[in-house]
C-alpha positions in Angstrom: 0.0 0.0 0.0 1.3 3.5 -0.9 1.7 5.7 2.2 -0.3 8.9 2.2 1.6 11.9 0.9 2.6 14.6 3.3 2.8 18.3 3.1 6.5 18.0 4.0 7.1 16.0 0.8 8.6 18.3 -1.8 8.5 17.6 -5.5 9.5 19.5 -8.6 7.2 19.4 -11.6 8.5 20.3 -15.1 5.9 20.8 -17.7 5.7 22.2 -21.2 4.5 21.5 -24.7 6.0 18.8 -26.9 9.5 19.5 -28.1 10.0 22.2 -25.4 13.1 20.6 -23.8 11.5 19.0 -20.7 13.7 15.9 -20.8 17.0 17.8 -20.9 15.9 20.3 -18.3 14.8 17.5 -15.9 18.3 15.9 -16.2 19.9 19.3 -15.6 17.8 19.9 -12.5 18.4 16.4 -11.2 22.2 16.8 -11.5 22.1 20.2 -9.8 19.6 19.3 -7.0 20.3 15.6 -6.2 17.1 14.3 -7.8 15.6 11.4 -9.5 13.1 11.7 -12.4 9.6 10.3 -12.7 8.3 10.3 -16.3 4.9 11.9 -16.7 4.2 10.4 -20.1 1.4 8.1 -21.0 3.2 6.4 -23.8 6.8 6.2 -22.6 5.5 3.6 -20.1 5.3 1.2 -23.1 8.3 -0.9 -24.2 9.1 -0.5 -27.9 7.6 3.0 -28.3 11.1 4.5 -28.4 11.5 6.7 -31.6 7.9 7.9 -31.8 7.9 9.1 -28.1 11.4 10.5 -28.2 12.3 8.3 -25.3 15.5 9.3 -23.5 18.6 7.2 -24.1 20.9 5.8 -21.4 23.6 8.3 -22.5 21.2 11.2 -22.2 20.2 10.2 -18.6 23.8 11.0 -17.5 23.5 8.5 -14.6 20.2 10.0 -13.2 17.6 7.3 -12.3 14.5 7.5 -14.5 11.2 5.9 -13.5 8.0 4.8 -15.2 9.7 4.2 -18.5 9.3 0.8 -20.2 7.0 -0.6 -17.5 4.3 -2.1 -19.8 3.9 -3.9 -23.0 2.1 -1.9 -25.8 -1.0 -4.1 -25.6 -1.3 -3.7 -21.8 -3.5 -0.9 -20.3 -2.0 1.9 -18.2 -4.3 4.4 -16.7 -4.1 7.7 -14.8 -5.0 5.7 -11.7 -2.0 3.4 -12.3 0.2 6.5 -12.6 -1.1 8.0 -9.4 -0.4 4.8 -7.5 3.0 4.3 -9.1 4.2 7.9 -8.9 3.0 8.2 -5.3 5.0 5.1 -4.3 8.1 6.4 -6.2 7.9 9.9 -4.6 7.9 8.3 -1.2 10.9 6.0 -2.0 12.9 8.8 -3.6 12.3 11.1 -0.7 13.3 8.4 1.8 16.6 8.1 -0.1 17.2 11.8 0.6 16.7 12.9 -3.0 14.3 15.2 -4.8 11.5 13.7 -6.9 11.3 15.4 -10.2 8.2 14.8 -12.3 8.7 15.7 -16.0 6.5 15.1 -19.0 3.7 16.2 -21.3 0.8 14.1 -20.1 -0.9 16.9 -18.2 -3.9 14.8 -17.1 -1.4 12.7 -15.1 -0.2 15.9 -13.3 -3.8 16.8 -12.6 -4.7 13.4 -11.4 -1.7 13.2 -9.0 -2.0 16.7 -7.6 -5.8 17.3 -7.8 -7.3 13.9 -7.5 -9.0 11.5 -9.8 -12.6 11.6 -11.1 -15.2 9.5 -9.2 -14.8 5.8 -10.0 -17.1 4.7 -12.9 -17.4 0.9 -13.5 -17.2 -0.3 -17.1 -20.4 -0.9 -19.0 -19.7 -3.8 -21.5 -23.0 -3.5 -23.4 -22.6 0.2 -23.9 -18.9 -0.2 -25.0 -20.0 -2.9 -27.5 -22.5 -0.5 -29.0 -20.1 2.4 -29.2 -17.5 0.2 -30.7 -19.7 -0.2 -33.8 -19.6 3.6 -34.5 -16.9 5.5 -36.4 -14.6 7.9 -34.6 -16.4 10.9 -36.0 -19.7 9.9 -34.5 -18.1 9.1 -31.2 -16.5 12.5 -31.0 -19.7 14.3 -32.1 -21.6 12.6 -29.3 -19.0 13.7 -26.7 -19.1 17.3 -28.2 -22.8 17.4 -27.9 -23.0 16.0 -24.4 -19.9 17.5 -22.8 -18.1 20.1 -24.9 -15.4 20.8 -22.3 -14.4 17.1 -22.2 -14.5 16.9 -26.0 -12.0 19.8 -26.3 -9.5 17.9 -24.2 -9.8 14.6 -26.2 -8.0 13.4 -29.3 -10.9 12.9 -31.9 -9.2 9.7 -33.1 -8.6 8.0 -29.8 -11.5 5.6 -29.7 -10.6 4.1 -26.3 -10.8 7.5 -24.6 -13.9 8.6 -26.6 -15.8 5.5 -25.6 -14.7 5.9 -22.0 -15.8 9.5 -21.9 -19.2 8.4 -23.3 -19.4 5.6 -20.8 -18.8 8.1 -17.9 -21.3 10.6 -19.4 -23.9 7.9 -19.5 -23.4 7.2 -15.8 -23.1 10.8 -14.6 -24.7 13.1 -17.2 -21.2 14.5 -18.0 -17.7 13.7 -17.1 -17.6 14.8 -13.5 -15.0 17.1 -12.0 -12.4 15.7 -9.8 -13.1 16.0 -6.1 -10.6 18.3 -4.5 -8.2 16.5 -2.3 -9.0 16.8 1.4 -5.4 17.8 2.2 -2.8 19.1 -0.3 -0.8 16.3 -1.7 2.7 17.7 -1.9 4.7 20.9 -1.6 5.1 21.6 -5.3 7.5 23.7 -7.2 6.8 24.3 -10.9 9.1 24.9 -13.9 7.2 25.7 -17.1 9.0 25.6 -20.4 7.4 27.9 -23.0 9.2 28.4 -26.3 7.6 31.1 -28.5 5.4 29.8 -31.3 8.0 30.2 -34.0 10.7 28.5 -32.0 8.3 25.7 -31.0 7.2 25.0 -34.6 10.8 24.7 -35.7 11.5 22.3 -32.8 8.5 20.2 -33.7 9.4 19.9 -37.4 13.1 19.2 -36.6 12.1 16.5 -34.1 9.8 14.8 -36.6 12.4 14.9 -39.3 14.8 13.3 -36.9 12.4 10.6 -35.9 11.5 9.7 -39.5 15.2 9.4 -40.3 15.8 7.2 -37.2 13.3 4.6 -38.4 9.9 5.7 -37.1 8.1 3.9 -39.9 9.9 0.6 -39.1 9.1 1.0 -35.4 5.4 1.6 -36.1 5.3 -1.4 -38.5 6.7 -3.6 -35.7 4.3 -2.3 -33.1 1.4 -2.7 -35.5 2.3 -6.4 -36.1 2.4 -6.8 -32.3 -0.9 -5.1 -31.3 -3.0 -4.6 -34.5 -4.4 -1.4 -36.0 -7.1 -0.7 -33.4 -4.6 -0.6 -30.5 -2.0 1.2 -32.7 -4.5 4.1 -33.2 -4.7 4.5 -29.4 -0.9 4.9 -29.0 -0.8 8.5 -30.2 -0.9 10.5 -33.4 2.6 9.5 -34.7 1.6 5.8 -34.6 -1.8 6.5 -36.0 -0.6 8.6 -38.9 2.2 6.3 -39.8 -0.3 3.4 -39.5 -2.4 5.1 -42.2 0.7 5.1 -44.5 1.4 1.4 -43.8 -2.2 0.6 -44.7 -1.9 2.5 -48.0 -4.2 5.3 -46.8 -1.7 8.1 -47.3 1.6 8.7 -49.2 5.0 8.7 -47.7 5.4 12.4 -48.8 2.4 13.3 -46.7 3.9 12.0 -43.4 6.0 15.0 -42.4 3.4 17.6 -43.2 0.6 15.7 -41.5 2.6 14.9 -38.4 3.8 18.5 -38.1 0.3 19.9 -38.4 -1.2 17.4 -35.9 1.7 17.8 -33.4 1.3 21.6 -33.5 -2.4 21.3 -32.8 -1.5 19.0 -29.8 1.1 21.5 -28.6 -1.5 24.3 -28.7 -3.7 22.3 -26.5 -0.8 21.8 -24.1 0.0 25.5 -24.1 -3.7 26.2 -23.2 -3.4 23.9 -20.2 -0.2 25.7 -19.2 -1.9 29.1 -19.4 -4.6 27.8 -17.1 -1.9 26.6 -14.7 -0.3 30.0 -14.6 -3.6 31.7 -14.1 -4.3 29.8 -10.9 -5.3 26.2 -11.8 -2.5 24.8 -9.6 -2.5 22.8 -6.3 -3.3 25.1 -3.4 0.0 24.1 -1.7 2.3 25.2 -4.6 5.5 26.6 -3.1 5.4 29.5 -5.5 3.5 30.6 -8.6 4.7 28.7 -11.6 7.5 30.4 -13.4 7.9 30.4 -17.2 11.3 29.4 -18.5 12.4 29.6 -22.1 15.0 27.2 -23.5 
């Protein structure tokens, strides 16, 4: 059982949009402040998703322990609840070793779940899932938009698993309920927010995608596709979904970089919107100081 967090437990959270330099900054802070890093990334938990998720290499770690990377197979589920459980245990262990827990990554829902609490438990509804699974992605997304526009704005319109889960929760509660505030603040939290300007960020995104394609992204996706199939592949993020479309003959090779760049920029804009809310006050009540923007 994970011990309850304490107000005396200090953590450092590093957040920012994709390609903003979170990984390198986390390593730098860990070296400077005697820390260990907990990945806040819903896809880096999966083995084999290396190129598409820009997973850190052993050399780049520079001897700093990294946690919650490569802890599941691609066909295994990993939820926000799993993250809260695992990260809570790791924070306690790292603190007991006299080191600073540093949480870094771009899955902002995981930060929210850890620091603000999870939504009320909603049991699965197999009959409802079976019905929704017969509908195309466009219909699923339209239903979420109609019934809970705020939740729809936070979802990937092509992620069937999350769309169906949102509809399942809406069916049970009328809309996706807000998380209940934690009875006591979870941690004393310091924030570092990385915010490259739009021009710089767009350049970073295109360079990253060019590099991942040259490193063998298509071959990686082909291997994952063979392992998990197209349905699960589409749930593993836009890089895997778009390259999967190419592998199925649904788009040309020349379209990969433009499509990936456009989609990742859209995703980065959603991340930036979350960061703006964070800076404007949507932070845990016990934050050590207002989040500070850092450019890199």
